[in-house]
A tleap script that builds the chain and sets N, CA, C and O, in Angstrom:
source leaprc.protein.ff14SB
mol = sequence {
  NMET ASP SER ILE ASP ASP LEU LEU ALA GLN
  LEU LYS ALA GLU TYR GLU GLU ILE GLN PRO
  LYS GLN GLN GLN PRO LYS SER ASN SER ALA
  LYS SER PHE LYS SER PHE ILE GLN PRO SER
  THR LYS SER PRO SER LEU VAL ASP ASN ILE
  LEU ALA GLU ILE LYS ALA ASP PHE ALA VAL
  GLN GLU ALA ALA GLU GLU LEU LYS ARG GLN
  GLN GLU LEU GLU GLN GLU GLN ILE ARG GLN
  GLU GLN LEU LYS ALA LYS GLN ILE GLU THR
  LEU ARG ALA GLN ALA LYS GLU TRP LEU ALA
  LYS LEU ASP PRO PHE SER SER GLU GLY LEU
  TRP PHE GLU ARG PHE ALA GLU ARG TYR SER
  SER LYS LEU GLU ALA ALA ILE GLU TYR LEU
  GLN ASN CASN
}
set mol.1.N position { 19.264 7.313 17.284 }
set mol.1.CA position { 20.005 7.384 17.918 }
set mol.1.C position { 21.516 6.774 18.847 }
set mol.1.O position { 22.390 7.076 19.659 }
set mol.2.N position { 20.815 5.414 17.724 }
set mol.2.CA position { 21.666 4.227 17.320 }
set mol.2.C position { 23.001 5.141 16.910 }
set mol.2.O position { 23.714 5.430 17.871 }
set mol.3.N position { 23.332 5.522 15.897 }
set mol.3.CA position { 23.511 6.892 14.774 }
set mol.3.C position { 24.915 7.579 15.909 }
set mol.3.O position { 26.129 7.593 15.707 }
set mol.4.N position { 23.885 8.226 17.423 }
set mol.4.CA position { 24.865 9.070 18.226 }
set mol.4.C position { 26.083 7.906 18.575 }
set mol.4.O position { 27.247 8.302 18.625 }
set mol.5.N position { 25.875 6.943 18.734 }
set mol.5.CA position { 26.202 5.876 20.252 }
set mol.5.C position { 27.487 5.163 19.154 }
set mol.5.O position { 28.573 4.737 19.545 }
set mol.6.N position { 27.074 5.184 17.951 }
set mol.6.CA position { 28.042 4.921 16.822 }
set mol.6.C position { 28.802 5.855 16.867 }
set mol.6.O position { 29.937 5.571 17.251 }
set mol.7.N position { 28.603 6.903 16.612 }
set mol.7.CA position { 29.818 7.932 16.522 }
set mol.7.C position { 30.594 8.153 17.073 }
set mol.7.O position { 31.734 8.420 16.695 }
set mol.8.N position { 29.867 8.061 18.904 }
set mol.8.CA position { 30.701 7.770 19.771 }
set mol.8.C position { 31.564 7.428 19.946 }
set mol.8.O position { 32.540 7.962 20.472 }
set mol.9.N position { 31.395 6.316 19.492 }
set mol.9.CA position { 32.448 4.292 20.229 }
set mol.9.C position { 33.367 5.044 19.047 }
set mol.9.O position { 34.388 5.609 19.439 }
set mol.10.N position { 33.052 5.074 17.629 }
set mol.10.CA position { 33.822 5.576 16.593 }
set mol.10.C position { 34.652 6.239 17.145 }
set mol.10.O position { 35.698 5.599 17.249 }
set mol.11.N position { 34.719 7.377 17.624 }
set mol.11.CA position { 35.539 8.332 18.532 }
set mol.11.C position { 36.262 7.820 20.048 }
set mol.11.O position { 36.471 8.931 20.536 }
set mol.12.N position { 36.547 7.256 20.632 }
set mol.12.CA position { 36.613 6.633 21.828 }
set mol.12.C position { 37.345 5.602 21.109 }
set mol.12.O position { 38.555 5.615 21.334 }
set mol.13.N position { 36.730 4.295 19.926 }
set mol.13.CA position { 38.080 4.244 19.133 }
set mol.13.C position { 38.990 5.366 18.301 }
set mol.13.O position { 38.814 5.189 17.096 }
set mol.14.N position { 39.359 5.808 18.409 }
set mol.14.CA position { 39.888 6.354 17.268 }
set mol.14.C position { 40.638 7.080 17.559 }
set mol.14.O position { 41.523 7.501 16.815 }
set mol.15.N position { 40.356 7.579 19.381 }
set mol.15.CA position { 41.124 8.130 20.388 }
set mol.15.C position { 42.634 7.099 20.591 }
set mol.15.O position { 43.733 6.943 20.057 }
set mol.16.N position { 41.822 6.568 21.727 }
set mol.16.CA position { 43.033 4.933 22.291 }
set mol.16.C position { 43.172 4.288 20.959 }
set mol.16.O position { 43.041 3.089 20.716 }
set mol.17.N position { 43.483 5.340 20.051 }
set mol.17.CA position { 44.630 3.975 18.802 }
set mol.17.C position { 45.875 4.856 18.965 }
set mol.17.O position { 47.055 4.506 18.933 }
set mol.18.N position { 45.156 6.533 19.213 }
set mol.18.CA position { 46.193 7.645 18.477 }
set mol.18.C position { 46.477 7.761 19.633 }
set mol.18.O position { 47.681 8.013 19.694 }
set mol.19.N position { 45.853 7.700 21.009 }
set mol.19.CA position { 46.784 7.551 22.569 }
set mol.19.C position { 47.932 7.052 22.654 }
set mol.19.O position { 48.777 7.927 22.849 }
set mol.20.N position { 48.660 5.235 22.546 }
set mol.20.CA position { 49.486 4.546 22.193 }
set mol.20.C position { 50.493 5.403 21.916 }
set mol.20.O position { 51.512 5.766 22.503 }
set mol.21.N position { 49.898 5.674 20.740 }
set mol.21.CA position { 50.949 6.926 19.494 }
set mol.21.C position { 51.865 7.622 20.153 }
set mol.21.O position { 53.086 7.481 20.086 }
set mol.22.N position { 51.167 8.488 20.886 }
set mol.22.CA position { 51.614 9.838 21.478 }
set mol.22.C position { 52.056 9.409 22.318 }
set mol.22.O position { 51.748 10.222 23.190 }
set mol.23.N position { 52.734 8.496 22.885 }
set mol.23.CA position { 53.161 7.662 24.506 }
set mol.23.C position { 55.070 7.703 23.873 }
set mol.23.O position { 55.980 7.614 24.697 }
set mol.24.N position { 55.329 7.834 22.495 }
set mol.24.CA position { 56.728 8.416 22.557 }
set mol.24.C position { 56.651 9.161 23.462 }
set mol.24.O position { 55.617 9.415 24.081 }
set mol.25.N position { 58.345 9.868 23.776 }
set mol.25.CA position { 58.415 11.061 23.982 }
set mol.25.C position { 59.743 11.556 22.967 }
set mol.25.O position { 60.512 10.706 22.518 }
set mol.26.N position { 59.936 13.227 22.626 }
set mol.26.CA position { 60.259 13.873 21.228 }
set mol.26.C position { 60.925 14.965 21.891 }
set mol.26.O position { 62.129 15.131 21.698 }
set mol.27.N position { 60.263 15.737 22.661 }
set mol.27.CA position { 61.094 16.478 23.286 }
set mol.27.C position { 60.535 16.996 25.003 }
set mol.27.O position { 59.879 16.168 25.635 }
set mol.28.N position { 60.777 18.079 25.517 }
set mol.28.CA position { 60.263 18.291 26.891 }
set mol.28.C position { 59.383 18.912 26.878 }
set mol.28.O position { 58.474 18.765 27.694 }
set mol.29.N position { 59.378 20.029 25.704 }
set mol.29.CA position { 58.196 20.644 25.282 }
set mol.29.C position { 57.334 19.639 24.617 }
set mol.29.O position { 56.147 19.635 24.942 }
set mol.30.N position { 57.739 18.810 23.758 }
set mol.30.CA position { 56.820 17.648 23.675 }
set mol.30.C position { 55.438 17.095 24.515 }
set mol.30.O position { 54.208 17.085 24.467 }
set mol.31.N position { 56.833 16.560 25.473 }
set mol.31.CA position { 55.647 15.999 26.591 }
set mol.31.C position { 54.613 16.380 26.859 }
set mol.31.O position { 53.545 15.774 26.776 }
set mol.32.N position { 54.961 18.197 27.468 }
set mol.32.CA position { 54.243 18.908 28.417 }
set mol.32.C position { 53.103 19.501 27.244 }
set mol.32.O position { 51.884 19.610 27.368 }
set mol.33.N position { 53.690 19.726 26.456 }
set mol.33.CA position { 51.558 19.661 25.340 }
set mol.33.C position { 51.546 18.469 25.288 }
set mol.33.O position { 50.624 18.404 24.475 }
set mol.34.N position { 51.890 17.060 25.542 }
set mol.34.CA position { 51.818 16.357 24.928 }
set mol.34.C position { 50.964 15.491 26.900 }
set mol.34.O position { 50.553 14.347 26.707 }
set mol.35.N position { 50.885 15.699 27.534 }
set mol.35.CA position { 50.750 15.703 29.036 }
set mol.35.C position { 49.241 16.951 29.096 }
set mol.35.O position { 48.169 16.545 29.546 }
set mol.36.N position { 49.342 17.961 28.748 }
set mol.36.CA position { 48.361 18.543 28.655 }
set mol.36.C position { 46.692 18.325 27.536 }
set mol.36.O position { 45.496 18.588 27.666 }
set mol.37.N position { 47.654 17.654 26.411 }
set mol.37.CA position { 46.139 17.525 25.872 }
set mol.37.C position { 45.863 15.585 25.945 }
set mol.37.O position { 44.828 15.037 25.566 }
set mol.38.N position { 47.237 14.778 26.595 }
set mol.38.CA position { 46.581 13.002 27.234 }
set mol.38.C position { 46.617 13.716 28.077 }
set mol.38.O position { 47.554 14.507 28.186 }
set mol.39.N position { 45.498 13.663 29.041 }
set mol.39.CA position { 45.820 13.292 31.109 }
set mol.39.C position { 46.446 12.041 30.972 }
set mol.39.O position { 46.711 11.538 29.880 }
set mol.40.N position { 46.739 11.419 32.308 }
set mol.40.CA position { 47.218 10.905 33.052 }
set mol.40.C position { 46.898 9.148 32.734 }
set mol.40.O position { 47.520 8.765 31.743 }
set mol.41.N position { 45.958 7.945 33.475 }
set mol.41.CA position { 45.749 7.153 33.135 }
set mol.41.C position { 44.164 6.938 33.755 }
set mol.41.O position { 43.682 5.850 34.071 }
set mol.42.N position { 43.413 8.411 33.853 }
set mol.42.CA position { 42.503 8.577 33.858 }
set mol.42.C position { 42.140 9.302 32.576 }
set mol.42.O position { 41.611 10.396 32.770 }
set mol.43.N position { 42.303 8.941 31.302 }
set mol.43.CA position { 42.121 9.459 30.451 }
set mol.43.C position { 40.747 8.704 29.718 }
set mol.43.O position { 39.875 9.333 29.118 }
set mol.44.N position { 40.760 7.408 29.884 }
set mol.44.CA position { 39.509 6.866 29.203 }
set mol.44.C position { 38.354 7.682 30.826 }
set mol.44.O position { 37.818 8.790 30.839 }
set mol.45.N position { 38.346 7.058 31.477 }
set mol.45.CA position { 36.880 7.368 32.399 }
set mol.45.C position { 36.842 9.395 31.685 }
set mol.45.O position { 35.883 10.055 31.284 }
set mol.46.N position { 37.964 9.677 31.787 }
set mol.46.CA position { 36.931 11.624 31.372 }
set mol.46.C position { 36.226 11.362 29.368 }
set mol.46.O position { 35.174 11.752 28.862 }
set mol.47.N position { 37.388 10.565 28.767 }
set mol.47.CA position { 37.250 10.505 27.400 }
set mol.47.C position { 35.081 9.769 27.588 }
set mol.47.O position { 34.116 10.062 26.882 }
set mol.48.N position { 35.140 9.121 28.432 }
set mol.48.CA position { 34.365 8.212 28.947 }
set mol.48.C position { 32.989 10.089 29.320 }
set mol.48.O position { 31.996 10.338 28.637 }
set mol.49.N position { 33.326 10.666 30.120 }
set mol.49.CA position { 32.600 11.203 30.867 }
set mol.49.C position { 32.316 12.553 29.297 }
set mol.49.O position { 31.267 12.416 28.667 }
set mol.50.N position { 33.221 13.606 28.896 }
set mol.50.CA position { 33.173 13.954 27.804 }
set mol.50.C position { 32.120 13.324 26.591 }
set mol.50.O position { 31.732 14.241 25.867 }
set mol.51.N position { 31.676 12.249 26.273 }
set mol.51.CA position { 31.012 11.374 25.332 }
set mol.51.C position { 29.631 11.307 25.824 }
set mol.51.O position { 28.682 11.347 25.041 }
set mol.52.N position { 29.432 11.172 27.552 }
set mol.52.CA position { 28.657 10.784 27.987 }
set mol.52.C position { 28.162 12.326 28.413 }
set mol.52.O position { 27.051 12.422 28.935 }
set mol.53.N position { 28.682 13.115 28.276 }
set mol.53.CA position { 27.818 15.360 27.744 }
set mol.53.C position { 27.626 15.146 26.638 }
set mol.53.O position { 26.406 15.218 26.495 }
set mol.54.N position { 28.411 14.752 25.060 }
set mol.54.CA position { 28.132 15.225 24.224 }
set mol.54.C position { 26.504 13.916 23.432 }
set mol.54.O position { 25.535 14.073 22.690 }
set mol.55.N position { 27.076 12.869 24.146 }
set mol.55.CA position { 25.579 12.389 24.320 }
set mol.55.C position { 24.251 12.865 24.958 }
set mol.55.O position { 23.139 13.011 24.452 }
set mol.56.N position { 24.745 13.085 26.354 }
set mol.56.CA position { 23.740 13.694 26.684 }
set mol.56.C position { 22.899 15.673 26.008 }
set mol.56.O position { 21.844 16.286 26.169 }
set mol.57.N position { 24.415 15.920 25.165 }
set mol.57.CA position { 24.202 17.130 24.815 }
set mol.57.C position { 22.820 17.257 23.466 }
set mol.57.O position { 22.071 18.215 23.276 }
set mol.58.N position { 22.865 16.092 22.803 }
set mol.58.CA position { 22.168 15.231 21.423 }
set mol.58.C position { 21.003 15.516 21.946 }
set mol.58.O position { 20.196 16.391 21.632 }
set mol.59.N position { 20.945 14.124 23.379 }
set mol.59.CA position { 19.293 14.088 24.015 }
set mol.59.C position { 18.258 15.366 24.213 }
set mol.59.O position { 17.047 15.584 24.232 }
set mol.60.N position { 19.745 16.200 24.374 }
set mol.60.CA position { 18.683 17.469 25.216 }
set mol.60.C position { 17.716 17.570 23.511 }
set mol.60.O position { 16.613 17.268 23.056 }
set mol.61.N position { 19.316 18.349 22.964 }
set mol.61.CA position { 18.844 19.130 20.789 }
set mol.61.C position { 17.577 17.531 21.019 }
set mol.61.O position { 16.671 18.276 21.394 }
set mol.62.N position { 17.106 16.531 21.059 }
set mol.62.CA position { 16.534 15.717 20.275 }
set mol.62.C position { 15.078 16.085 20.522 }
set mol.62.O position { 14.146 16.240 19.733 }
set mol.63.N position { 15.139 16.162 21.580 }
set mol.63.CA position { 13.850 16.370 23.301 }
set mol.63.C position { 13.633 17.956 23.075 }
set mol.63.O position { 12.431 18.117 22.863 }
set mol.64.N position { 14.193 18.963 23.044 }
set mol.64.CA position { 13.494 19.768 22.295 }
set mol.64.C position { 13.099 20.250 20.774 }
set mol.64.O position { 12.547 21.294 20.428 }
set mol.65.N position { 13.638 18.965 19.847 }
set mol.65.CA position { 13.060 19.028 18.418 }
set mol.65.C position { 12.636 19.147 18.327 }
set mol.65.O position { 12.140 20.088 17.707 }
set mol.66.N position { 11.959 17.688 19.243 }
set mol.66.CA position { 10.609 16.739 19.324 }
set mol.66.C position { 9.447 17.360 19.450 }
set mol.66.O position { 8.335 17.215 18.943 }
set mol.67.N position { 10.121 18.389 20.554 }
set mol.67.CA position { 9.001 18.675 21.568 }
set mol.67.C position { 8.544 20.163 20.525 }
set mol.67.O position { 7.349 20.201 20.232 }
set mol.68.N position { 9.499 21.425 19.941 }
set mol.68.CA position { 8.822 21.676 18.721 }
set mol.68.C position { 8.566 20.594 18.151 }
set mol.68.O position { 8.829 19.859 19.103 }
set mol.69.N position { 8.287 19.969 17.421 }
set mol.69.CA position { 6.982 19.641 16.755 }
set mol.69.C position { 5.830 18.760 16.952 }
set mol.69.O position { 4.787 18.428 16.389 }
set mol.70.N position { 6.540 18.527 18.070 }
set mol.70.CA position { 4.911 17.945 18.265 }
set mol.70.C position { 4.164 20.055 18.906 }
set mol.70.O position { 3.027 19.847 19.329 }
set mol.71.N position { 4.323 20.837 18.970 }
set mol.71.CA position { 4.156 22.002 19.351 }
set mol.71.C position { 2.963 22.338 17.521 }
set mol.71.O position { 1.800 22.158 17.159 }
set mol.72.N position { 4.309 22.911 16.925 }
set mol.72.CA position { 3.942 22.921 15.695 }
set mol.72.C position { 2.573 21.973 14.858 }
set mol.72.O position { 1.895 22.369 13.910 }
set mol.73.N position { 2.470 20.548 15.632 }
set mol.73.CA position { 1.382 20.092 14.773 }
set mol.73.C position { -0.082 19.906 15.830 }
set mol.73.O position { -1.260 19.673 15.560 }
set mol.74.N position { 0.712 20.153 17.232 }
set mol.74.CA position { -0.958 20.448 17.453 }
set mol.74.C position { -1.825 21.825 17.263 }
set mol.74.O position { -2.988 22.205 17.398 }
set mol.75.N position { -0.088 22.529 16.726 }
set mol.75.CA position { -0.632 24.506 15.821 }
set mol.75.C position { -1.818 23.756 14.900 }
set mol.75.O position { -3.025 23.848 15.128 }
set mol.76.N position { -1.344 23.169 14.061 }
set mol.76.CA position { -1.681 22.863 13.064 }
set mol.76.C position { -3.099 22.477 13.470 }
set mol.76.O position { -4.008 23.217 13.097 }
set mol.77.N position { -3.391 21.368 14.214 }
set mol.77.CA position { -4.202 20.897 13.900 }
set mol.77.C position { -5.497 21.896 14.566 }
set mol.77.O position { -6.629 22.122 14.138 }
set mol.78.N position { -4.855 22.316 15.667 }
set mol.78.CA position { -6.026 23.753 16.278 }
set mol.78.C position { -6.704 24.081 14.610 }
set mol.78.O position { -7.646 23.753 13.889 }
set mol.79.N position { -5.677 24.820 14.622 }
set mol.79.CA position { -6.670 25.891 12.770 }
set mol.79.C position { -6.835 24.788 11.893 }
set mol.79.O position { -7.157 25.249 10.798 }
set mol.80.N position { -6.769 23.589 11.852 }
set mol.80.CA position { -8.163 23.034 10.456 }
set mol.80.C position { -8.948 23.080 11.616 }
set mol.80.O position { -10.159 23.174 11.417 }
set mol.81.N position { -8.560 23.036 12.783 }
set mol.81.CA position { -9.863 22.679 13.277 }
set mol.81.C position { -10.922 24.186 13.360 }
set mol.81.O position { -12.127 24.232 13.111 }
set mol.82.N position { -10.486 24.737 13.566 }
set mol.82.CA position { -11.237 26.443 13.254 }
set mol.82.C position { -10.893 26.749 11.665 }
set mol.82.O position { -11.067 27.884 11.222 }
set mol.83.N position { -10.514 25.937 11.030 }
set mol.83.CA position { -10.758 26.239 9.213 }
set mol.83.C position { -12.560 25.933 9.382 }
set mol.83.O position { -13.609 26.442 8.985 }
set mol.84.N position { -11.992 24.460 10.459 }
set mol.84.CA position { -13.317 23.318 9.402 }
set mol.84.C position { -14.732 24.351 10.208 }
set mol.84.O position { -15.786 24.527 9.597 }
set mol.85.N position { -14.597 24.678 11.002 }
set mol.85.CA position { -15.628 25.411 11.659 }
set mol.85.C position { -16.362 26.467 11.300 }
set mol.85.O position { -17.567 26.576 11.528 }
set mol.86.N position { -15.485 27.495 10.577 }
set mol.86.CA position { -15.770 28.499 10.073 }
set mol.86.C position { -16.616 27.835 8.947 }
set mol.86.O position { -17.789 28.071 8.654 }
set mol.87.N position { -15.743 26.940 8.378 }
set mol.87.CA position { -16.800 25.685 6.730 }
set mol.87.C position { -18.144 26.651 6.875 }
set mol.87.O position { -18.671 27.620 6.329 }
set mol.88.N position { -18.426 25.353 8.432 }
set mol.88.CA position { -19.102 24.293 8.444 }
set mol.88.C position { -20.620 26.083 8.944 }
set mol.88.O position { -21.700 26.407 8.452 }
set mol.89.N position { -19.979 26.512 9.791 }
set mol.89.CA position { -21.170 28.226 10.276 }
set mol.89.C position { -21.319 28.928 8.574 }
set mol.89.O position { -22.504 29.242 8.460 }
set mol.90.N position { -20.980 29.080 7.990 }
set mol.90.CA position { -20.873 29.505 6.556 }
set mol.90.C position { -21.945 28.517 5.574 }
set mol.90.O position { -22.997 28.592 4.939 }
set mol.91.N position { -20.972 27.653 5.912 }
set mol.91.CA position { -22.211 26.582 4.902 }
set mol.91.C position { -24.166 26.703 5.533 }
set mol.91.O position { -25.298 26.860 5.073 }
set mol.92.N position { -23.361 26.471 6.998 }
set mol.92.CA position { -25.202 26.922 7.849 }
set mol.92.C position { -26.035 27.815 7.297 }
set mol.92.O position { -27.175 27.647 6.866 }
set mol.93.N position { -24.784 29.626 7.388 }
set mol.93.CA position { -25.755 30.334 6.614 }
set mol.93.C position { -26.546 30.162 5.749 }
set mol.93.O position { -27.762 30.346 5.699 }
set mol.94.N position { -25.823 29.793 5.042 }
set mol.94.CA position { -25.525 29.759 2.757 }
set mol.94.C position { -27.218 28.274 3.563 }
set mol.94.O position { -28.310 28.519 3.050 }
set mol.95.N position { -27.222 27.572 4.164 }
set mol.95.CA position { -28.711 26.945 3.533 }
set mol.95.C position { -29.688 27.978 4.499 }
set mol.95.O position { -29.920 29.100 4.049 }
set mol.96.N position { -30.079 27.709 5.414 }
set mol.96.CA position { -30.613 28.561 5.837 }
set mol.96.C position { -30.739 29.744 5.224 }
set mol.96.O position { -31.689 30.436 5.589 }
set mol.97.N position { -29.826 30.281 4.146 }
set mol.97.CA position { -30.435 31.122 3.438 }
set mol.97.C position { -31.568 30.822 1.687 }
set mol.97.O position { -32.266 31.468 0.905 }
set mol.98.N position { -30.951 29.093 1.964 }
set mol.98.CA position { -30.717 28.743 0.403 }
set mol.98.C position { -32.526 28.153 1.410 }
set mol.98.O position { -33.547 28.521 0.830 }
set mol.99.N position { -32.662 27.617 2.292 }
set mol.99.CA position { -34.309 27.207 2.648 }
set mol.99.C position { -35.068 28.564 3.559 }
set mol.99.O position { -35.557 28.262 4.648 }
set mol.100.N position { -35.141 29.789 3.178 }
set mol.100.CA position { -35.621 30.207 3.237 }
set mol.100.C position { -36.360 31.717 2.475 }
set mol.100.O position { -37.115 32.618 2.840 }
set mol.101.N position { -35.135 31.081 0.419 }
set mol.101.CA position { -36.258 30.887 -0.730 }
set mol.101.C position { -36.213 30.123 -1.298 }
set mol.101.O position { -36.183 30.136 -2.529 }
set mol.102.N position { -36.194 29.201 -0.594 }
set mol.102.CA position { -37.467 27.874 -1.534 }
set mol.102.C position { -38.251 27.685 -1.508 }
set mol.102.O position { -38.606 27.629 -0.331 }
set mol.103.N position { -39.361 27.392 -2.455 }
set mol.103.CA position { -40.320 27.549 -2.235 }
set mol.103.C position { -40.850 26.693 -1.998 }
set mol.103.O position { -40.657 25.835 -2.859 }
set mol.104.N position { -41.952 26.149 -0.688 }
set mol.104.CA position { -42.203 24.662 -0.102 }
set mol.104.C position { -43.348 24.184 -1.538 }
set mol.104.O position { -43.693 23.021 -1.331 }
set mol.105.N position { -43.836 24.592 -2.535 }
set mol.105.CA position { -44.627 24.422 -3.260 }
set mol.105.C position { -44.095 23.815 -5.018 }
set mol.105.O position { -44.616 22.990 -5.769 }
set mol.106.N position { -43.370 24.319 -5.100 }
set mol.106.CA position { -42.248 24.557 -5.896 }
set mol.106.C position { -41.331 22.701 -6.477 }
set mol.106.O position { -40.855 22.037 -5.556 }
set mol.107.N position { -41.240 22.252 -7.632 }
set mol.107.CA position { -40.824 21.400 -8.217 }
set mol.107.C position { -39.322 20.185 -6.637 }
set mol.107.O position { -39.338 19.054 -6.152 }
set mol.108.N position { -37.919 22.023 -6.464 }
set mol.108.CA position { -38.051 21.387 -6.323 }
set mol.108.C position { -38.174 21.464 -4.764 }
set mol.108.O position { -37.658 20.481 -4.231 }
set mol.109.N position { -38.826 22.548 -3.709 }
set mol.109.CA position { -39.609 21.790 -2.502 }
set mol.109.C position { -40.401 20.921 -2.413 }
set mol.109.O position { -40.596 20.382 -1.324 }
set mol.110.N position { -41.062 20.555 -3.520 }
set mol.110.CA position { -41.869 18.584 -3.175 }
set mol.110.C position { -40.452 17.826 -2.387 }
set mol.110.O position { -40.224 17.381 -1.262 }
set mol.111.N position { -39.644 17.977 -3.736 }
set mol.111.CA position { -38.744 17.099 -2.928 }
set mol.111.C position { -37.748 16.984 -2.529 }
set mol.111.O position { -37.143 15.913 -2.566 }
set mol.112.N position { -37.215 18.220 -1.954 }
set mol.112.CA position { -36.533 18.300 -0.797 }
set mol.112.C position { -37.220 18.380 0.651 }
set mol.112.O position { -36.527 18.028 1.606 }
set mol.113.N position { -38.715 18.879 0.919 }
set mol.113.CA position { -39.562 17.989 1.749 }
set mol.113.C position { -39.094 16.358 1.877 }
set mol.113.O position { -38.940 16.026 3.052 }
set mol.114.N position { -38.776 15.014 0.642 }
set mol.114.CA position { -39.512 14.359 1.308 }
set mol.114.C position { -37.069 13.944 1.442 }
set mol.114.O position { -36.246 13.235 2.022 }
set mol.115.N position { -37.132 14.546 0.885 }
set mol.115.CA position { -35.340 14.432 1.278 }
set mol.115.C position { -34.949 14.929 2.893 }
set mol.115.O position { -33.894 14.608 3.441 }
set mol.116.N position { -35.837 15.632 3.425 }
set mol.116.CA position { -35.389 15.576 4.025 }
set mol.116.C position { -36.129 15.765 5.827 }
set mol.116.O position { -36.020 16.488 6.818 }
set mol.117.N position { -36.937 14.478 5.300 }
set mol.117.CA position { -38.082 13.151 6.085 }
set mol.117.C position { -36.832 12.072 6.552 }
set mol.117.O position { -37.159 11.272 7.429 }
set mol.118.N position { -35.396 11.984 6.026 }
set mol.118.CA position { -34.449 11.698 6.738 }
set mol.118.C position { -33.358 12.455 7.987 }
set mol.118.O position { -32.612 11.895 8.791 }
set mol.119.N position { -33.519 13.355 7.850 }
set mol.119.CA position { -32.502 13.929 8.508 }
set mol.119.C position { -33.533 13.949 10.349 }
set mol.119.O position { -34.526 13.358 10.774 }
set mol.120.N position { -32.538 14.998 10.930 }
set mol.120.CA position { -33.298 15.282 12.079 }
set mol.120.C position { -33.800 16.980 11.972 }
set mol.120.O position { -34.245 17.505 12.993 }
set mol.121.N position { -33.714 17.654 10.895 }
set mol.121.CA position { -34.061 18.936 10.259 }
set mol.121.C position { -34.241 19.068 9.021 }
set mol.121.O position { -34.080 18.185 8.178 }
set mol.122.N position { -34.603 20.234 8.827 }
set mol.122.CA position { -34.357 20.650 7.343 }
set mol.122.C position { -33.083 21.627 7.350 }
set mol.122.O position { -32.280 21.668 6.418 }
set mol.123.N position { -32.993 22.404 8.502 }
set mol.123.CA position { -31.810 22.713 8.587 }
set mol.123.C position { -29.829 22.003 8.293 }
set mol.123.O position { -28.832 22.147 7.586 }
set mol.124.N position { -30.454 21.149 9.592 }
set mol.124.CA position { -29.249 19.487 9.079 }
set mol.124.C position { -29.069 19.132 7.473 }
set mol.124.O position { -28.048 19.105 6.786 }
set mol.125.N position { -30.490 18.865 7.130 }
set mol.125.CA position { -30.829 18.029 5.527 }
set mol.125.C position { -30.771 19.112 3.821 }
set mol.125.O position { -30.914 18.748 2.653 }
set mol.126.N position { -30.426 20.873 4.592 }
set mol.126.CA position { -29.799 21.723 3.624 }
set mol.126.C position { -28.759 21.364 3.465 }
set mol.126.O position { -28.323 20.578 2.624 }
set mol.127.N position { -28.185 21.991 4.382 }
set mol.127.CA position { -26.408 21.497 4.776 }
set mol.127.C position { -25.931 20.089 3.998 }
set mol.127.O position { -24.970 19.827 3.276 }
set mol.128.N position { -26.453 19.733 4.226 }
set mol.128.CA position { -25.990 18.502 3.451 }
set mol.128.C position { -26.133 18.156 1.672 }
set mol.128.O position { -25.224 17.732 0.958 }
set mol.129.N position { -27.841 18.549 1.164 }
set mol.129.CA position { -27.539 18.822 0.513 }
set mol.129.C position { -26.568 19.483 -0.149 }
set mol.129.O position { -25.796 19.055 -1.007 }
set mol.130.N position { -26.665 20.544 0.312 }
set mol.130.CA position { -25.577 21.622 -0.233 }
set mol.130.C position { -23.803 21.333 0.093 }
set mol.130.O position { -22.704 21.843 -0.123 }
set mol.131.N position { -24.346 20.322 0.660 }
set mol.131.CA position { -22.514 20.294 0.344 }
set mol.131.C position { -22.429 19.230 -0.983 }
set mol.131.O position { -21.749 19.352 -2.001 }
set mol.132.N position { -22.896 18.691 -0.792 }
set mol.132.CA position { -22.587 17.710 -2.216 }
set mol.132.C position { -22.845 18.088 -3.443 }
set mol.132.O position { -22.706 17.259 -4.342 }
set mol.133.N position { -23.270 19.400 -3.739 }
set mol.133.CA position { -23.483 20.284 -4.521 }
set mol.133.C position { -23.294 20.437 -5.242 }
set mol.133.O position { -23.690 21.472 -5.778 }
savepdb mol mol.pdb
quit
C-alpha cells in the first residue's frame, strides 16, 4: 500500500511542478486549452479527489484479489481434506481385508496380537501397521 501512496505523491508533485510552467499564456487557443486541462485554483482539490479515487480503486482491487486468494486457499484445504479422508477410507478397507486374511496362529498373526494390544482395536492397529509398511 505504501508504494501506491508514494506513486500518488510523486504524481501530485509532478503535476504541481508542471502547473506553474503552464500558466504562461501563449495564445488564445493555448489559454482555452490550458483552462480545459488545468482547472482554476480548485485544481489541488481536484487532483486530491482524483488521487483519492485512484487510491480507492486500488484498495478495492486489492481487497478483491485478497478475497479471491482466500477462497482459493479454502478450496485447496477442502480438497486436501477430502483427499485425506479418501486415503484413510482406502487404508481402512485394506486393513479390514488384511485382518480377514491374517491367520491368528501364524507367526505374523501371533506377532500382530501382541502389537495390537497397544491400540483400542485390531482395525486401528492394522491401519497403523499397514501405513508404516
